[in-house]
DORO-751183 format. One record per residue (C-alpha): x, y, z. Coordinates in Angstrom, 1 decimal, always signed. Layout:
REM residues N
{{X, Y, Z}},
...
REM end
This chain:
REM residues 286
{{+53.5, +17.1, +13.2}},
{{+50.7, +17.1, +9.7}},
{{+47.4, +19.2, +10.5}},
{{+44.3, +18.6, +10.3}},
{{+40.8, +20.7, +9.3}},
{{+41.2, +23.9, +7.7}},
{{+43.7, +26.6, +7.0}},
{{+45.5, +29.5, +5.8}},
{{+48.7, +28.2, +4.1}},
{{+51.7, +30.7, +3.1}},
{{+52.9, +29.5, -0.5}},
{{+56.9, +30.4, -0.6}},
{{+56.0, +33.7, -2.3}},
{{+54.0, +34.4, +0.0}},
{{+50.6, +33.7, -0.8}},
{{+47.9, +32.5, +1.3}},
{{+46.4, +28.9, +0.1}},
{{+42.6, +27.8, +2.3}},
{{+43.0, +24.2, +2.3}},
{{+40.7, +21.7, +4.0}},
{{+41.3, +18.2, +5.1}},
{{+39.1, +15.1, +5.9}},
{{+38.4, +11.7, +6.1}},
{{+41.1, +8.9, +7.3}},
{{+45.5, +10.9, +7.7}},
{{+46.2, +7.7, +7.4}},
{{+44.3, +6.7, +4.2}},
{{+45.7, +7.1, +0.8}},
{{+45.7, +11.0, +0.1}},
{{+42.7, +12.6, -2.7}},
{{+43.8, +16.1, -3.4}},
{{+40.6, +17.8, -5.0}},
{{+41.5, +21.4, -7.1}},
{{+38.7, +23.3, -8.9}},
{{+38.3, +24.8, -12.2}},
{{+38.6, +28.5, -13.3}},
{{+36.2, +30.7, -11.1}},
{{+35.3, +28.0, -8.7}},
{{+35.7, +27.2, -5.4}},
{{+36.4, +24.1, -3.1}},
{{+33.0, +24.0, -1.9}},
{{+32.2, +22.4, -5.0}},
{{+33.6, +19.0, -3.5}},
{{+31.1, +19.3, -0.6}},
{{+29.2, +16.3, -1.8}},
{{+32.8, +14.5, -2.1}},
{{+34.0, +15.6, +1.3}},
{{+30.8, +14.0, +2.8}},
{{+30.5, +10.5, +1.6}},
{{+30.7, +8.1, +4.0}},
{{+33.0, +5.8, +1.8}},
{{+35.3, +8.1, +0.8}},
{{+36.0, +9.7, +4.3}},
{{+36.6, +6.4, +5.6}},
{{+38.8, +4.7, +3.2}},
{{+41.1, +7.9, +2.0}},
{{+42.2, +11.3, +2.7}},
{{+40.5, +13.6, +1.1}},
{{+41.9, +17.5, +0.9}},
{{+40.8, +20.3, -1.5}},
{{+42.1, +23.7, -1.6}},
{{+41.8, +27.1, -3.9}},
{{+44.4, +28.0, -6.0}},
{{+45.3, +31.8, -6.1}},
{{+43.7, +34.2, -7.1}},
{{+40.5, +32.4, -6.5}},
{{+38.0, +31.8, -3.2}},
{{+39.3, +32.2, +0.0}},
{{+43.0, +32.1, -1.0}},
{{+45.5, +35.2, -2.2}},
{{+44.8, +37.8, -5.3}},
{{+48.7, +37.8, -6.4}},
{{+48.2, +40.9, -8.7}},
{{+51.3, +40.7, -11.1}},
{{+52.0, +37.9, -13.7}},
{{+54.3, +36.7, -12.2}},
{{+52.1, +35.3, -9.4}},
{{+50.5, +32.8, -12.0}},
{{+54.1, +30.8, -13.1}},
{{+53.6, +27.6, -13.5}},
{{+56.3, +27.1, -10.7}},
{{+53.8, +29.0, -8.4}},
{{+50.9, +26.6, -8.7}},
{{+53.2, +23.6, -8.0}},
{{+54.6, +25.0, -4.9}},
{{+50.8, +25.5, -3.5}},
{{+50.2, +21.9, -4.3}},
{{+53.1, +21.3, -2.5}},
{{+52.6, +23.8, +0.2}},
{{+49.3, +21.6, +0.6}},
{{+50.7, +18.2, +0.9}},
{{+52.9, +19.1, +3.8}},
{{+50.6, +21.0, +5.4}},
{{+48.9, +17.7, +5.8}},
{{+51.8, +14.9, +5.9}},
{{+50.5, +14.1, +2.4}},
{{+52.6, +11.6, +0.0}},
{{+52.3, +10.2, -3.4}},
{{+48.8, +11.8, -3.6}},
{{+46.5, +11.2, -6.8}},
{{+44.7, +14.5, -7.8}},
{{+42.0, +15.3, -8.4}},
{{+41.4, +18.1, -11.1}},
{{+37.7, +19.4, -12.2}},
{{+37.9, +21.4, -15.7}},
{{+40.6, +23.9, -15.3}},
{{+41.8, +22.1, -12.3}},
{{+43.3, +18.9, -14.0}},
{{+46.0, +21.4, -16.0}},
{{+48.1, +21.6, -12.2}},
{{+48.9, +18.0, -12.8}},
{{+51.4, +19.5, -15.4}},
{{+52.9, +22.4, -13.0}},
{{+53.5, +19.0, -10.7}},
{{+55.0, +16.7, -12.8}},
{{+57.4, +19.6, -14.4}},
{{+58.1, +20.6, -11.3}},
{{+58.7, +17.9, -8.7}},
{{+58.5, +14.5, -11.6}},
{{+56.1, +11.8, -12.0}},
{{+56.9, +10.1, -8.8}},
{{+55.3, +12.7, -6.7}},
{{+51.8, +11.3, -7.6}},
{{+50.4, +7.9, -7.7}},
{{+47.3, +9.2, -9.7}},
{{+45.2, +11.8, -12.6}},
{{+41.7, +11.9, -12.6}},
{{+40.4, +14.0, -15.0}},
{{+36.7, +15.0, -13.4}},
{{+34.5, +16.9, -15.6}},
{{+36.1, +17.8, -19.5}},
{{+39.5, +18.7, -17.6}},
{{+42.3, +20.5, -18.6}},
{{+44.8, +18.2, -19.8}},
{{+47.8, +20.9, -20.4}},
{{+47.3, +24.9, -21.0}},
{{+49.0, +24.9, -24.1}},
{{+46.4, +21.9, -26.0}},
{{+44.1, +24.2, -24.1}},
{{+42.5, +25.2, -26.8}},
{{+42.0, +21.6, -29.3}},
{{+39.7, +20.2, -26.8}},
{{+38.0, +22.9, -25.6}},
{{+34.2, +23.1, -27.4}},
{{+33.2, +25.9, -29.8}},
{{+30.3, +26.8, -27.8}},
{{+32.9, +28.2, -24.5}},
{{+34.9, +29.4, -27.4}},
{{+32.4, +31.6, -28.4}},
{{+30.9, +32.4, -24.1}},
{{+34.7, +34.1, -23.5}},
{{+33.8, +37.2, -24.6}},
{{+30.1, +37.1, -22.6}},
{{+32.5, +34.9, -19.5}},
{{+35.6, +38.0, -19.4}},
{{+33.2, +40.9, -20.0}},
{{+34.2, +44.3, -18.1}},
{{+31.4, +45.2, -17.8}},
{{+29.9, +45.6, -14.3}},
{{+26.6, +45.7, -15.4}},
{{+27.0, +42.8, -17.3}},
{{+28.7, +40.1, -14.9}},
{{+25.9, +38.9, -12.3}},
{{+24.2, +37.6, -16.0}},
{{+28.1, +36.3, -17.0}},
{{+27.9, +34.3, -13.2}},
{{+24.9, +33.0, -14.2}},
{{+25.5, +32.0, -17.8}},
{{+28.6, +30.1, -16.5}},
{{+26.9, +28.2, -13.6}},
{{+24.2, +26.6, -16.0}},
{{+26.4, +25.9, -18.8}},
{{+29.1, +23.5, -15.8}},
{{+25.4, +20.9, -15.7}},
{{+24.0, +19.2, -18.9}},
{{+21.3, +21.6, -20.9}},
{{+18.9, +18.2, -19.8}},
{{+20.2, +19.0, -16.0}},
{{+18.7, +22.7, -15.5}},
{{+17.5, +24.2, -13.6}},
{{+19.8, +23.5, -11.3}},
{{+19.0, +24.3, -7.4}},
{{+19.1, +27.8, -6.6}},
{{+21.7, +27.3, -3.6}},
{{+24.0, +25.6, -5.3}},
{{+23.7, +28.4, -9.0}},
{{+24.1, +30.8, -6.1}},
{{+27.3, +29.2, -4.8}},
{{+28.6, +29.6, -8.3}},
{{+27.8, +32.1, -8.9}},
{{+29.6, +33.8, -6.0}},
{{+32.8, +31.8, -6.9}},
{{+32.6, +33.4, -10.2}},
{{+32.2, +36.9, -9.1}},
{{+34.4, +36.1, -5.9}},
{{+37.5, +35.9, -8.4}},
{{+38.4, +38.8, -10.2}},
{{+38.8, +39.5, -14.1}},
{{+42.5, +38.7, -13.8}},
{{+42.7, +35.9, -11.6}},
{{+40.7, +34.4, -14.0}},
{{+42.1, +35.1, -17.4}},
{{+45.8, +33.9, -16.0}},
{{+44.5, +30.7, -14.5}},
{{+43.9, +29.7, -18.5}},
{{+45.8, +31.9, -20.1}},
{{+49.9, +31.3, -18.4}},
{{+52.5, +29.3, -20.2}},
{{+53.1, +25.1, -19.6}},
{{+55.8, +22.9, -20.6}},
{{+54.6, +21.5, -24.0}},
{{+58.1, +19.5, -24.8}},
{{+58.9, +15.9, -25.4}},
{{+60.5, +15.2, -22.4}},
{{+57.6, +16.0, -20.5}},
{{+55.2, +14.2, -22.9}},
{{+58.2, +11.5, -21.8}},
{{+57.6, +11.6, -18.1}},
{{+53.7, +11.3, -18.0}},
{{+53.4, +8.4, -20.5}},
{{+52.8, +6.0, -18.1}},
{{+51.0, +7.9, -14.7}},
{{+48.0, +5.9, -14.6}},
{{+45.4, +8.4, -15.8}},
{{+41.3, +8.0, -14.9}},
{{+37.9, +10.0, -16.8}},
{{+35.2, +11.0, -15.1}},
{{+33.9, +12.1, -17.7}},
{{+29.9, +13.3, -19.1}},
{{+28.4, +12.8, -22.5}},
{{+26.6, +16.3, -22.4}},
{{+29.4, +18.1, -21.1}},
{{+29.3, +22.1, -22.8}},
{{+32.7, +22.7, -22.4}},
{{+34.0, +20.3, -24.6}},
{{+35.4, +18.7, -27.5}},
{{+34.8, +15.1, -25.7}},
{{+36.1, +13.4, -29.2}},
{{+39.5, +16.1, -29.8}},
{{+39.4, +15.6, -25.3}},
{{+39.8, +11.2, -26.3}},
{{+42.4, +12.1, -28.8}},
{{+44.8, +13.5, -27.2}},
{{+44.5, +11.6, -23.9}},
{{+44.4, +8.6, -25.9}},
{{+47.7, +9.7, -27.2}},
{{+49.5, +10.6, -23.8}},
{{+48.7, +8.3, -21.3}},
{{+49.4, +4.2, -22.2}},
{{+47.9, +3.8, -18.6}},
{{+44.2, +5.5, -19.2}},
{{+40.4, +4.2, -18.4}},
{{+37.8, +6.4, -18.6}},
{{+34.4, +6.0, -17.5}},
{{+31.2, +8.4, -19.1}},
{{+28.2, +9.4, -17.7}},
{{+24.9, +9.4, -19.4}},
{{+22.7, +13.1, -18.7}},
{{+25.9, +14.0, -17.1}},
{{+27.2, +17.8, -18.2}},
{{+30.4, +19.7, -17.1}},
{{+30.4, +18.8, -13.2}},
{{+30.0, +14.7, -12.6}},
{{+31.3, +15.8, -8.6}},
{{+27.9, +18.1, -9.1}},
{{+25.2, +15.9, -10.8}},
{{+26.1, +12.4, -10.4}},
{{+28.5, +12.6, -7.3}},
{{+27.3, +9.1, -5.5}},
{{+28.1, +7.6, -9.0}},
{{+31.5, +9.5, -9.0}},
{{+32.4, +9.2, -5.8}},
{{+32.6, +6.0, -6.0}},
{{+34.0, +5.3, -9.9}},
{{+37.1, +6.9, -8.0}},
{{+37.3, +4.6, -4.8}},
{{+37.1, +2.3, -7.1}},
{{+39.7, +3.0, -9.6}},
{{+42.3, +4.4, -7.5}},
{{+41.4, +0.9, -5.2}},
{{+42.5, -1.0, -8.8}},
{{+46.0, +1.0, -8.8}},
{{+47.4, +1.2, -5.0}},
{{+46.5, -2.6, -5.7}},
{{+48.8, -2.5, -8.2}},
{{+51.8, -1.4, -5.8}},
REM end
C-alpha cells in the first residue's frame, strides 16, 4: 500500500533518503528536486498552494548528501545510478507512476539519471525551474561567468569563510533587484548550504553522466517546460536556451521578469500557475 506524509526511505545501496508527500494521491504526481547545497524546504510555497494541492500529488525529497538524507562518504555513492535509484525509491514508496520531474537548478540533472536508468517513458515530463541543469556534461557551457568566478568562494575549505560563502550563495539565488531577501528565508538557505558537506556538494555537480548520441535520441520527444527568470545569476540563458532547443522537440519556455535563479521562491504564485497549466496541457494530449 502506498505511503504518505513524511518518510525516511532506504535506497538500494542503503543510503537514507528523506521524502514527503502532500495533495491528492489519486492525481498526477509532481516530484520536486532541489539543487546543490539546498533542501526540500525550498518548495514550501508549492506545498502550501491550494490549487497544486487539490490538482496534484506533490512529492519532494532531499538529494543524497543534503538535508535530512544520508551522506555517502565514497565517490561511488554519487554515481548516476544511485541518483536514479533514489528517485525510483521515492516514487515507489508513494505509489507513483510516470511522474513529472521538477528540477530546481542542479536538481534538473536528475532527469538524466532517471532516463538513463529507466527510459524516457518513466517520466511524463521534465520541468526545469530556475536555471535547471540540463546535463552535467554540458554544465559549464550554460553556467554564467558570475558563478564560475564564484566557485572558489562557494567551495572554500576555510571554516572562517564558510558563513560568508553561504550568505553569498543565498543572495546569488535571487535577482539582484530582489535583495535583501527576508531574513528567515536567507537563514534557511544558508543552513541548507552549510549542512551539506563540501564533498557532497562537489560530487553533486562533478559526477559523470552519459552524454551519448543515444541518450540525446531517447530524450528528444520528452515533454519539457522551462520556468526561467530573466535575472538568473547562475545561468547563461542564451547558451541554455540553445541547448534546450537542440535537445528537445517538445519544448515550452516561460520567462519571468524581475526574477533570478529561484522562480518558485521569488514568484511562487505565477510559477505554480504556469506549472499547473502546462502539466494540464500535457495530460490533455493523452
